[in-house]
C-alpha positions as CSV (number, residue, x, y, z in Angstrom):
1,M,91.7,145.2,74.9
2,R,88.0,144.5,75.3
3,K,85.6,146.7,73.6
4,N,82.7,148.3,75.6
5,Y,83.4,146.2,78.7
6,R,81.2,147.6,81.4
7,K,81.6,151.2,80.1
8,D,78.5,152.2,82.0
9,I,79.1,150.6,85.4
10,K,78.9,153.0,88.2
11,F,78.7,151.5,91.7
12,I,76.4,148.5,91.6
13,P,78.2,145.2,90.8
14,T,77.2,143.9,87.4
15,L,78.6,140.4,87.3
16,L,76.4,137.4,88.1
17,H,76.4,136.4,84.5
18,E,75.4,132.8,85.0
19,F,75.8,132.3,81.3
20,E,79.6,132.3,81.8
21,F,79.1,128.9,83.5
22,E,76.8,127.4,80.8
23,D,79.5,125.1,79.7
24,V,79.9,123.8,83.3
25,D,76.1,123.2,83.5
26,R,76.3,121.4,80.1
27,L,79.0,119.1,81.4
28,L,77.0,118.4,84.6
29,E,74.0,117.4,82.5
30,L,76.1,115.3,80.1
31,N,77.6,113.5,83.1
32,K,74.2,112.8,84.5
33,S,72.9,111.5,81.2
34,I,76.0,109.3,80.7
35,N,75.7,107.8,84.2
36,K,72.0,107.1,83.7
37,L,72.7,105.4,80.3
38,S,75.6,103.4,81.8
39,L,73.6,102.2,84.7
40,G,70.7,101.3,82.4
41,K,73.0,99.0,80.4
42,G,74.6,97.5,83.5
43,L,77.9,99.4,83.0
44,M,79.8,101.3,85.6
45,P,79.2,105.0,85.8
46,S,81.7,107.4,84.2
47,K,85.1,108.0,85.9
48,N,84.2,111.6,86.5
49,A,86.1,113.0,83.6
50,L,83.3,115.5,82.9
51,L,83.2,116.6,86.5
52,R,87.0,117.0,86.7
53,G,86.7,119.1,83.5
54,S,84.1,121.2,85.1
55,I,86.4,122.1,88.0
56,V,89.1,123.1,85.6
57,L,86.6,125.3,83.8
58,I,85.4,126.9,87.0
59,V,88.9,127.9,88.0
60,A,89.5,129.2,84.4
61,R,86.4,131.3,84.7
62,I,87.6,132.8,88.0
63,E,91.0,133.5,86.5
64,K,89.6,135.2,83.4
65,F,87.1,137.2,85.5
66,V,89.9,138.5,87.8
67,E,91.9,139.5,84.7
68,E,89.0,141.4,83.2
69,L,88.0,143.0,86.4
70,F,91.6,144.2,86.9
71,E,91.7,145.6,83.3
72,W,88.4,147.4,83.9
73,A,89.6,148.9,87.2
74,A,93.0,149.9,85.6
75,E,91.1,151.8,82.9
76,K,89.4,153.8,85.7
77,V,92.5,154.4,87.7
78,F,94.8,155.2,84.8
79,K,92.5,157.5,82.8
80,N,95.3,159.4,81.3
81,L,97.0,156.4,79.6
82,T,96.4,155.9,76.0
83,E,94.9,152.6,74.8
84,D,98.3,151.4,73.6
85,E,99.8,152.2,77.0
86,L,97.0,150.3,78.8
87,I,97.5,147.3,76.6
88,Q,101.2,147.3,77.4
89,Y,100.4,147.6,81.1
90,Y,98.0,144.7,80.9
91,K,100.6,142.5,79.2
92,I,103.2,143.2,81.8
93,S,100.7,142.7,84.7
94,S,99.1,139.5,83.3
95,R,102.5,137.8,82.9
96,K,102.7,137.7,86.7
97,F,99.1,136.4,87.1
98,N,98.6,132.8,86.2
99,T,96.7,131.3,89.1
100,P,93.7,133.0,90.8
101,N,94.9,132.4,94.4
102,S,94.7,135.0,97.1
103,D,98.4,136.1,97.0
104,N,98.3,136.5,93.2
105,I,95.1,138.4,93.2
106,N,96.5,140.7,95.9
107,K,99.7,141.3,93.9
108,L,97.8,142.0,90.7
109,F,95.5,144.6,92.3
110,L,98.4,146.1,94.2
111,G,99.6,147.2,90.8
112,I,96.8,149.7,90.7
113,G,97.1,150.8,94.3
114,F,94.5,148.4,95.8
115,S,96.3,147.0,98.9
116,N,95.4,143.5,100.2
117,I,92.1,143.4,98.3
118,M,91.4,139.8,99.3
119,S,91.1,140.8,102.9
120,K,88.0,142.8,102.1
121,I,86.0,140.0,100.7
122,H,83.2,138.3,102.6
123,H,79.8,136.9,101.7
124,D,76.7,136.7,103.9
125,S,77.7,134.8,106.9
126,A,81.0,133.5,105.3
127,K,84.0,135.2,106.9
128,N,87.0,136.2,104.8
129,K,89.1,133.2,106.1
130,V,86.5,130.8,104.9
131,I,86.3,132.3,101.4
132,V,90.1,132.4,101.1
133,K,90.3,128.8,102.2
134,K,87.7,127.7,99.7
135,L,89.5,129.5,96.9
136,V,92.7,127.7,97.9
137,E,90.8,124.4,97.9
138,I,89.4,124.8,94.4
139,V,92.6,126.1,92.9
140,N,94.5,123.1,94.5
141,K,91.8,120.7,93.1
142,R,92.3,122.2,89.7
143,H,96.1,121.8,90.0
144,D,95.7,118.2,91.1
145,I,93.4,117.4,88.2
146,A,95.6,119.1,85.6
147,H,98.9,117.7,86.9
148,G,97.7,114.2,87.9
149,K,98.1,114.6,91.6
150,I,95.8,113.8,94.5
151,G,96.5,115.8,97.7
152,G,99.7,117.1,96.2
153,M,101.1,113.5,95.6
154,L,101.8,112.5,92.0
155,R,99.7,109.5,91.1
156,A,100.7,107.2,88.2
157,D,97.1,106.4,87.5
158,R,96.1,110.1,87.5
159,K,92.6,109.3,88.8
160,F,90.8,112.0,90.7
161,S,87.2,111.9,91.6
162,A,84.6,114.6,92.1
163,T,80.9,114.5,92.7
164,T,78.2,116.4,91.0
165,N,77.4,118.1,94.4
166,E,81.0,119.2,94.8
167,V,81.0,120.7,91.3
168,V,77.7,122.5,91.9
169,A,79.0,123.8,95.2
170,W,82.3,125.0,93.6
171,K,80.3,126.8,90.8
172,D,78.1,128.5,93.4
173,F,81.2,129.5,95.3
174,A,82.8,130.9,92.2
175,V,79.8,133.1,91.4
176,K,79.6,134.4,94.9
177,F,83.3,135.0,95.0
178,M,83.4,136.8,91.7
179,Y,80.4,139.0,92.8
180,Q,82.1,139.9,96.0
181,L,85.4,140.7,94.4
182,E,83.7,143.0,91.9
183,K,81.8,144.6,94.7
184,V,85.0,145.3,96.6
185,V,86.7,146.7,93.5
186,S,83.7,148.9,92.6
187,T,83.5,150.2,96.2
188,I,87.2,151.1,96.2
189,L,86.8,152.9,92.8
190,Y,83.8,154.7,94.1
191,E,85.4,155.7,97.4
192,E,88.5,156.9,95.6
193,K,86.3,158.9,93.2
194,Y,87.3,156.9,90.1
195,I,83.7,156.2,89.4
196,M,80.5,158.0,90.4
197,K,77.5,156.6,92.1
198,K,74.3,156.6,90.0
């Protein structure tokens, strides 16, 4: 169990920790430097290994964030459980959660009584369906990269390309998605009187 994880949160979402994506930013910079160096020596630019790795890291960050947000919310909902009971509950719940897609996020949060949580997410002008579709796209890209597939088809050469702009867009999406999910969870906790507004 994490120590002192958001013990003082009330209603305002507290995520937006850009530092959680520092490794993605470093990979983007390294990819840029390698490509400049390669072009300067008349070599072909990199085969996007660093960009593919960035997409895998972004999805890993989303997954870890969802798990930690769930644990934090469960602590608020199950105030009467001991620390050992909470740890056991997390272990059982996390076994069922291995991919941060819409269905799995809904199932995870249903375990603490939050029904269809993904339907409540939106951002600025982006409607819920757009956000869910983007989440599906990035999770599928991660699967394709990790399992050597392109568009769901197994490829013997296991080549998958990504652009810097795509990776930056996915990172921006991840930050917005994580912020919105935390906002929805915090709102439910507040409305159900599990946390108090400052």
